[in-house]
C-alpha positions in Angstrom: 9.6 -9.4 20.0 11.6 -12.2 18.1 8.7 -12.6 15.6 8.3 -8.7 15.2 12.3 -8.7 14.4 11.3 -11.3 11.2 8.2 -9.3 10.5 9.7 -6.1 10.6 12.9 -7.1 8.5 10.5 -8.3 5.5 8.6 -5.3 5.4 12.2 -3.0 5.6 13.0 -5.4 2.2 9.8 -4.7 0.7 9.6 -0.9 1.2 13.1 -0.7 0.5 13.1 -1.9 -3.1 10.0 0.6 -3.8 12.8 3.4 -3.6 16.3 1.9 -3.5 16.4 1.6 -7.6 15.3 5.0 -8.5 19.0 6.3 -7.8 20.5 3.7 -9.3 18.7 3.0 -12.2 20.6 5.0 -14.8 23.7 3.5 -14.0 22.1 0.1 -14.2 20.5 0.9 -17.5 23.8 2.2 -19.1 25.6 -1.0 -17.7 23.3 -3.4 -19.1 22.7 -1.0 -22.5 19.4 -0.7 -22.3 18.6 2.9 -21.2 15.2 3.0 -23.1 13.9 0.4 -21.2 14.9 1.7 -17.7 11.2 2.3 -16.6 10.1 -1.2 -17.1 12.3 -2.5 -14.4 10.2 -0.2 -11.7 6.8 -0.7 -13.6 7.0 -4.7 -13.9 8.0 -4.8 -9.7 4.9 -2.1 -8.7 2.4 -4.1 -10.9 3.0 -7.8 -9.7 3.4 -6.1 -6.1 -0.2 -4.4 -6.2 -1.6 -7.2 -7.9 -0.5 -9.9 -5.5 -1.3 -7.9 -2.5 -5.0 -8.8 -2.1 -4.4 -12.4 -3.4 -2.3 -13.1 -0.4 -4.9 -11.3 2.3 -7.4 -13.7 0.9 -5.6 -17.1 0.8 -4.0 -16.1 3.8 -7.5 -15.9 5.6 -8.2 -19.4 4.3 -5.1 -21.3 4.7 -3.3 -19.4 7.2 -0.7 -16.7 7.3 2.5 -18.5 8.0 3.0 -20.5 5.1 2.2 -17.5 2.6 4.7 -15.1 4.6 7.7 -17.5 4.3 6.4 -18.1 0.3 6.3 -14.5 0.0 10.0 -14.2 1.8 11.2 -16.7 -0.1 10.1 -15.7 -3.6 11.7 -12.1 -2.5 15.2 -13.6 -1.9 15.1 -15.8 -5.2 13.9 -12.6 -7.1 16.3 -10.3 -5.5 19.3 -12.9 -6.4 18.3 -13.4 -10.2 18.1 -9.5 -10.7 21.3 -8.9 -9.1 23.1 -11.1 -11.8 20.8 -10.0 -14.7 22.5 -9.9 -18.1 20.2 -7.3 -19.9 17.3 -5.0 -18.9 14.9 -7.6 -20.2 16.2 -10.0 -17.7 16.1 -7.2 -14.8 12.4 -6.3 -15.7 11.2 -10.1 -15.3 13.5 -11.1 -12.4 12.0 -7.9 -10.7 8.6 -9.3 -11.6 9.3 -12.2 -9.9 10.5 -10.3 -6.9 7.3 -8.2 -6.8 5.2 -11.2 -6.2 7.0 -11.8 -3.0 6.9 -8.0 -2.1 3.3 -8.1 -2.4 2.9 -10.4 0.7 5.6 -8.5 2.9 3.7 -5.6 3.9 0.2 -6.7 3.9 1.2 -10.0 5.8 3.0 -8.4 8.5 0.3 -6.3 9.6 -2.6 -8.9 9.4 0.2 -11.3 11.1 0.2 -8.6 14.0 -3.6 -8.1 13.8 -4.1 -11.8 14.8 -1.6 -11.8 17.7 -2.6 -8.5 19.2 -5.8 -6.7 20.3 -6.6 -3.5 18.5 -6.1 -1.2 21.5 -2.4 -2.3 21.8 -1.8 -3.1 18.1 -1.5 0.7 17.7 1.9 0.5 19.0 3.4 -2.2 17.4 1.9 -1.1 13.7 3.9 2.3 14.6 6.9 0.4 14.7 6.1 -1.2 11.5 5.0 1.8 9.8 8.4 3.8 11.0 10.3 0.8 9.8 8.2 1.9 6.4 8.9 5.5 6.3 12.6 4.8 7.2 13.1 2.5 4.3 11.3 4.6 1.7 13.7 7.5 2.5 16.8 5.3 2.8 16.2 3.7 -0.2 17.5 6.5 -2.5 20.4 6.9 -0.2 21.5 3.1 -0.2 20.7 2.8 -4.0 22.6 5.9 -5.1 25.9 4.5 -2.6 25.8 1.1 -4.2 25.1 2.8 -8.1 28.4 5.1 -7.1 30.6 2.0 -6.0 32.9 0.6 -9.0 32.7 -2.8 -7.0 32.0 -4.2 -3.9 33.7 -7.6 -2.9 34.6 -8.0 -6.7 31.0 -7.7 -8.0 29.5 -4.6 -9.8 28.3 -1.9 -7.2 24.9 -1.4 -8.8 24.1 -5.0 -8.5 24.2 -4.9 -4.5 20.9 -2.9 -4.8 19.1 -6.3 -5.3 22.0 -8.6 -3.6 21.9 -6.7 -0.2 18.0 -8.4 0.1 19.6 -12.2 0.4 21.2 -12.0 3.8 18.4 -9.8 5.4 15.8 -11.8 3.6 17.3 -15.3 4.9 17.5 -13.9 8.6 14.0 -12.8 8.2 13.2 -16.0 6.9 14.7 -18.1 9.7 13.2 -16.0 12.4 9.6 -16.4 11.1 10.1 -20.3 10.5 11.3 -20.7 13.9 9.3 -18.6 16.3 5.9 -18.1 13.9 3.4 -20.6 14.8 -0.3 -19.4 14.6 -3.2 -21.4 15.6 -5.5 -21.7 12.6 -8.5 -23.5 12.0 -8.7 -24.1 7.9 -12.0 -23.3 6.3 -13.3 -24.9 3.2 -14.0 -21.9 0.5 -14.1 -21.8 -3.1 -11.4 -20.0 -4.8 -12.6 -17.1 -6.3 -10.3 -17.5 -9.8 -12.8 -15.2 -11.7 -12.1 -12.7 -9.5 -8.7 -12.8 -9.6 -8.2 -12.8 -13.3 -10.6 -10.0 -13.8 -8.7 -8.1 -11.1 -5.4 -8.6 -13.1 -7.4 -7.7 -16.8 -8.3 -4.7 -14.9 -5.5 -3.2 -13.0 -2.1 -4.1 -14.9 -3.5 -1.8 -18.1 -4.0 1.3 -15.6 -0.8 0.7 -14.0 0.8 0.7 -17.1 -0.5 3.6 -18.2 -0.1 5.3 -15.3 3.9 4.6 -15.4 4.1 4.8 -19.2 1.3 7.3 -20.2 3.8 10.4 -20.0 6.1 8.8 -22.5 3.2 7.2 -24.5 1.1 10.1 -24.5 -2.2 10.1 -22.5 -4.4 10.0 -25.9 -2.1 7.8 -27.4 -3.6 4.9 -29.2 -1.7 2.4 -26.4 -3.2 4.4 -23.7 -6.5 4.2 -24.6 -6.4 0.7 -25.2 -5.2 0.3 -21.6 -8.2 2.5 -20.2 -10.4 0.3 -22.2 -8.8 -2.8 -20.7 -9.0 -1.4 -17.3 -12.4 -0.4 -17.5 -13.7 -4.0 -18.9 -11.7 -5.9 -16.2 -12.9 -3.8 -13.2 -16.6 -4.2 -14.6 -15.9 -7.9 -14.9 -14.0 -8.1 -11.2 -17.2 -6.4 -9.5 -19.5 -9.0 -11.4 -17.4 -11.7 -10.1 -17.4 -10.5 -6.5 -20.8 -10.0 -6.2 -21.3 -13.7 -7.6 -18.7 -15.3 -4.9 -20.5 -13.2 -1.8 -18.7 -14.1 1.5 -15.9 -16.0 -0.7 -14.9 -13.4 -3.1 -11.5 -12.1 -3.3 -12.5 -8.6 -1.9 -15.9 -9.4 -0.4 -18.3 -6.4 -1.2 -20.3 -6.6 1.7 -17.3 -5.1 3.5 -17.8 -1.9 1.8 -21.5 -1.8 3.6 -19.4 -0.9 6.9 -18.6 2.8 6.9 -15.5 2.4 8.8 -14.2 0.1 6.0 -15.6 2.0 3.0 -14.0 5.5 4.1 -11.2 4.2 5.4 -10.3 2.9 2.0 -11.1 6.2 0.3 -8.6 7.8 2.4 -6.2 5.3 2.2 -6.5 5.9 -1.7 -6.6 9.7 -1.5 -3.7 9.7 0.7 -1.7 7.3 -1.2 -2.0 10.1 -4.0 -1.0 13.0 -1.9 2.0 11.1 0.1 3.7 9.6 -3.2 3.2 12.6 -5.1 4.5 14.9 -2.6 7.5 12.1 -2.2 8.4 12.1 -5.7 8.6 15.5 -6.3 10.8 16.6 -3.2 13.9 14.6 -3.8 13.7 16.1 -7.2 13.6 19.7 -5.9 16.9 18.6 -3.9 19.1 17.1 -6.9 17.7 19.7 -9.4 17.2 22.9 -7.7 19.6 22.8 -4.9 22.3 20.5 -6.8 22.7 18.1 -4.6 23.7 14.5 -5.5 20.5 11.3 -5.1 22.8 10.5 -1.7 22.8 14.1 -0.4 18.8 14.3 -1.4 18.3 11.3 0.4 20.1 12.4 3.8 18.0 15.9 3.3 15.2 14.0 3.6 15.9 12.5 7.1 13.6 15.2 8.6 10.7 13.8 6.8 11.7 10.1 8.1 11.7 11.8 11.6 8.2 13.0 11.3 7.0 9.7 9.8 8.6 7.8 12.9 7.6 10.1 15.3 3.7 10.7 14.4 3.2 6.8 14.1 5.2 6.0 17.8 3.2 8.7 19.2 -0.3 8.1 17.9 0.1 4.4 18.8 1.3 5.0 22.4 -1.8 7.5 22.9 -4.2 4.9 21.0 -3.1 1.9 23.3 -3.5 4.2 26.2 -7.0 6.0 25.8 -8.4 3.5 23.1 -9.4 6.5 21.1 -8.4 7.2 17.5 -10.2 9.1 15.1 -8.4 12.4 16.3 -5.1 11.3 14.7 -6.6 11.1 11.2 -8.1 14.7 11.6 -4.8 15.8 12.9 -2.8 14.0 10.4 -4.9 15.4 7.2 -4.6 18.9 8.9 -0.9 18.7 9.0 -0.7 17.0 5.8 -2.4 20.2 4.2 -0.4 22.6 5.8 2.8 21.0 5.0 2.5 20.4 1.6 0.3 23.9 1.4 3.8 25.2 2.8 5.8 23.4 0.3 3.8 25.1 -2.4 5.4 28.4 -1.8 9.2 27.3 -2.1 11.0 28.8 -5.0 14.5 28.4 -6.1 15.8 30.8 -3.1 14.3 28.9 -0.7 16.6 27.5 2.2 16.8 23.7 2.5 16.4 24.3 6.3 12.9 25.7 5.7 12.3 22.6 3.4 13.0 20.5 5.5 10.8 22.1 8.1 8.0 21.7 5.9 9.0 17.7 5.3 8.9 17.6 8.8 5.0 18.5 9.5 4.3 17.0 6.1 6.2 13.3 7.8 3.9 13.5 11.0 0.9 14.3 9.1 1.6 11.0 7.5 2.9 9.1 10.6 -0.5 9.8 12.4 -2.4 9.1 9.5 -1.0 5.7 7.7 -1.1 3.0 10.8 -4.3 4.7 12.1 -6.6 4.0 9.1 -4.9 0.3 8.8 -6.1 0.0 12.6 -9.8 1.1 12.2 -10.3 -1.1 9.3 -8.9 -4.1 10.9 -10.9 -3.4 13.8 -13.9 -2.9 12.0 -14.0 -6.0 10.0 -14.8 -9.6 11.3 -11.7 -11.5 12.8 -11.6 -14.2 9.4 -11.7 -11.5 7.0 -8.3 -9.5 8.7 -6.0 -10.5 5.8 -8.4 -9.4 3.2 -9.1 -6.0 5.0 -5.4 -5.3 5.8 -4.2 -6.1 2.4 -7.0 -3.7 0.4 -5.5 -0.9 2.9 -2.5 -1.7 1.3 -3.7 -2.3 -2.1 -5.8 0.9 -2.3 -2.6 3.0 -1.0 -0.4 1.5 -3.5 -3.1 2.4 -6.1 -3.7 5.8 -5.0 0.1 6.2 -5.1 0.7 4.8 -8.5 -1.8 7.1 -9.7 -0.5 10.1 -8.0 2.8 9.8 -9.1 2.0 9.4 -12.5 -0.7 12.7 -12.6 2.1 14.8 -10.8 5.1 14.0 -12.4 3.1 14.6 -15.8 2.1 17.7 -14.6 5.8 18.4 -13.4 7.2 17.4 -16.6 4.8 19.1 -19.2 4.7 22.4 -17.5 8.8 22.5 -17.0 9.4 23.8 -20.7 6.8 26.9 -20.5 8.5 27.7 -17.0 11.8 27.6 -18.3 10.7 29.8 -21.3 9.3 32.4 -18.8 12.3 32.3 -16.8 14.4 33.0 -20.0 12.4 36.0 -20.7 12.9 37.3 -17.1 16.3 36.4 -16.5 18.1 37.0 -19.3 18.3 41.0 -19.4 19.5 40.9 -15.6 23.2 41.9 -15.3 24.2 38.6 -13.5 23.3 36.7 -17.0 24.8 39.2 -19.0 27.8 39.4 -17.2 28.0 35.7 -17.3 27.9 36.0 -21.1 30.9 38.1 -21.7 33.2 35.9 -19.3 35.8 34.2 -21.6 35.9 31.3 -18.9 32.1 30.9 -19.1 32.0 30.9 -23.0 34.9 28.2 -22.8 33.5 26.1 -20.7 31.8 23.0 -22.8 29.2 23.0 -19.9 27.8 26.0 -20.7 27.1 25.0 -24.8 23.7 24.5 -23.9 22.6 27.8 -22.7 24.7 29.8 -25.3 22.9 27.5 -28.2 19.4 28.5 -26.9 20.4 32.2 -27.3 21.3 31.6 -30.9 17.9 29.4 -31.1 15.3 30.9 -29.2 12.8 28.2 -30.2 14.5 25.7 -28.8 13.8 27.3 -25.3 10.5 26.3 -25.6 11.2 22.7 -25.3 13.5 23.4 -21.8 16.5 22.0 -24.2 15.6 18.7 -23.5 15.7 19.3 -19.8 13.1 16.8 -18.9 14.6 14.2 -20.4 18.6 15.1 -18.9 18.6 17.5 -16.3 22.4 16.6 -15.4 23.8 19.5 -17.6 21.8 22.0 -15.2 24.1 21.5 -12.1 27.4 21.4 -14.5 26.9 24.9 -16.0 27.7 28.3 -14.4 25.3 28.9 -11.7 24.0 32.1 -13.3 23.1 30.7 -16.7 21.5 28.1 -15.0 19.5 30.1 -13.2 16.4 29.8 -15.8 16.2 26.3 -15.5 16.6 26.2 -11.5 13.6 28.7 -11.7 11.7 27.0 -14.1 12.2 23.4 -12.2 11.7 25.0 -9.0 7.9 26.6 -10.3 6.9 23.7 -11.9 7.5 21.5 -8.4 6.0 24.3 -6.0 2.6 23.4 -8.8 2.8 19.8 -8.2 2.8 20.6 -4.2 -0.3 22.9 -4.9 -2.1 20.1 -6.9 -1.2 17.6 -4.0 -2.6 20.2 -1.3 -5.8 20.1 -3.6 -6.2 16.7 -3.2 -5.4 16.0 0.6 -7.8 19.0 1.2 -10.6 16.6 -0.2 -9.2 13.9 1.8 -9.7 16.6 5.2 -13.5 16.7 4.2 -13.8 12.8 4.1 -12.1 12.1 7.2 -14.5 13.6 9.1 -17.1 10.8 8.0 -14.7 8.2 9.4 -16.8 6.9 12.7 -14.8 5.9 15.8 -15.6 2.7 16.7 -14.5 1.1 20.0 -11.4 -0.6 19.9 -11.5 -4.6 20.8 -9.6 -6.0 23.3 -9.0 -9.3 21.8 -6.5 -10.3 18.8 -7.5 -11.6 16.2 -7.0 -15.3 17.0 -8.8 -14.8 20.4 -11.6 -13.1 18.6 -11.8 -16.2 16.1 -11.5 -18.4 18.9 -14.3 -16.5 21.2 -16.5 -17.0 17.6 -15.6 -20.8 17.4 -16.6 -21.6 21.1 -19.8 -19.2 20.7 -20.6 -21.4 17.5 -19.9 -24.9 19.2 -22.0 -23.8 22.5 -24.8 -22.9 20.0 -24.6 -25.8 18.2 -24.1 -28.0 21.6 -27.5 -25.7 22.9 -29.1 -26.6 19.7 -28.3 -30.7 20.1 -29.5 -30.2 23.6 -32.5 -28.8 22.4 -33.3 -31.2 19.7 -32.4 -34.4 22.3 -34.7 -32.7 24.9 -37.5 -32.4 22.2 -36.9 -36.1 21.1 -37.2 -37.2 24.7 -40.5 -35.1 25.0 -42.0 -37.1 22.0 -40.7 -40.4 23.4 -42.3 -39.7 27.1 -45.6 -38.6 25.2 -45.6 -41.9 22.8 -45.2 -43.7 26.0 -48.0 -41.7 28.1 -49.9 -42.5 25.0 -49.2 -46.1 24.8 -50.0 -46.6 28.8 -53.0 -44.5 28.0 -54.3 -46.8 25.2 -53.4 -49.7 27.3 -55.5 -48.9 30.1 -58.2 -48.2 27.9 -58.0 -51.6 26.5 -57.6 -53.0 30.0 -61.1 -51.8 30.9 -62.9 -53.8 28.2 -64.2 -57.0 29.5 -65.2 -59.9 27.1 -68.8 -61.2 27.1 -70.2 -64.9 28.3 -69.7 -65.6 24.3 -66.2 -64.2 23.8 -67.7 -61.2 22.3 -66.4 -57.8 23.6 -68.4 -56.1 25.7 -68.5 -52.4 27.7 -68.1 -51.7 31.2 -71.7 -50.1 32.1 -71.3 -46.6 32.3 -71.9 -45.6 36.0 -75.2 -44.3 37.0 -75.0 -40.5 37.7 -71.8 -39.7 35.3 -74.0 -39.9 32.3 -74.3 -35.9 32.1 
């Protein structure tokens, strides 16, 4: 349990930092005079953490988990400390990239270590706790980030810097716990390091992640975006060629995809990542823009989603441990995900928060049933020596799907908002409430309402959404009657995003039926490797014994042959003159 506490604290930090910056980044960028560079602080972390994930998995399979998990925690702590004292946005982006290198190993290696320690049938219980921590920290991230960003100073240090500095004490505790208690037996194996595959992976993934994060700002058909597409395609082709050349020693061995469970599970992780992160990106925006909640309030309103993730993870883990059956949960989970997002696609500007949170609870349950079960199925289906690379691959595909989903869905959202706002203006402007607001002297005198008043003078500006896609803060400051077209426009666009995510997850619902249900092993990863080594040693022993027996048989044959020759030689008699003579053949035996 002490080891679990250390592992979970490391995973908590990695998951928290994926979302904690989202609500604080504007405050950070303003303080560092780099608002136009704010996206790079998030993008840099995402790129390095995604790239590092499969590298940690493969290297830990070869050299052992403990040194790489400790290294990941140490790098993460150092990156957090540096980020906390960054003096410019360029520095922050570089330090966040360094921090991401550590984060890439925290999540995947924690699950791989559990795979080493606990048999698959029991593993679901413990992985449920891990994924509950992941879901909780993902939801708490915006709340914690908003709280720190809202404080002028804490202990004499600027409030937003604690977004990163809070990782240091938690990381040190995790480092000490793991260093003192985690001592896994590992037999180092001699392998070639797949350097060409690692380089090709970087060349292939980095441009694709860049265009996914920056494509909306650059333009999806801009020169920079097309360059990223081409580089990404070249890198992926080179990566596949390198993996084929290295065979079992590859960074991501292609033979694993021949297993139906690994192939289908990896595809499901990618699709679920798209739908999950697409939904998680749009829901806080609905709470903040449409419902007018602060970032902290929006984070707290996502607690039902967190409860759903935790409840689904724990319930499925307990059931799998008792029955050894797991396929029912991905099916149930996909059903709940499609239902939850389908219901959320029906929300509008007037939907109550209680109803939205009920839908979020259903969505969270679906995530809880899916996330750990897919990892468990993949771990159970691969040889013990590939536990690390299989676990990291599951994380890698989910992160790639999440990055792509977030980019596509947010692009759809912000590209559709101007048209939706324009349509809403046409429908709402003639209403009595809107016209009454235009005649209210207090409304006309309030500078916060100037945006709408200017739009009415220049209708063409309404087609661009009055810049609401770049800065929506004015919406919640103006008179609610005048803000109504903006609120309705955003609500309609967000419901469209939920509808697209529903369609994506409907594809996953079809794919999940092809996931095999293999019998869960009753041995942990370490026990399975030891059994394999013992069987191999026994086989070698049997082979050696057989070889020794064969040598003995040959020697016996030689000895027997020598005895026979000696007997034959002994039957030769010498003649009177020393000439050899042959013993006469007995009469009667000639025939």
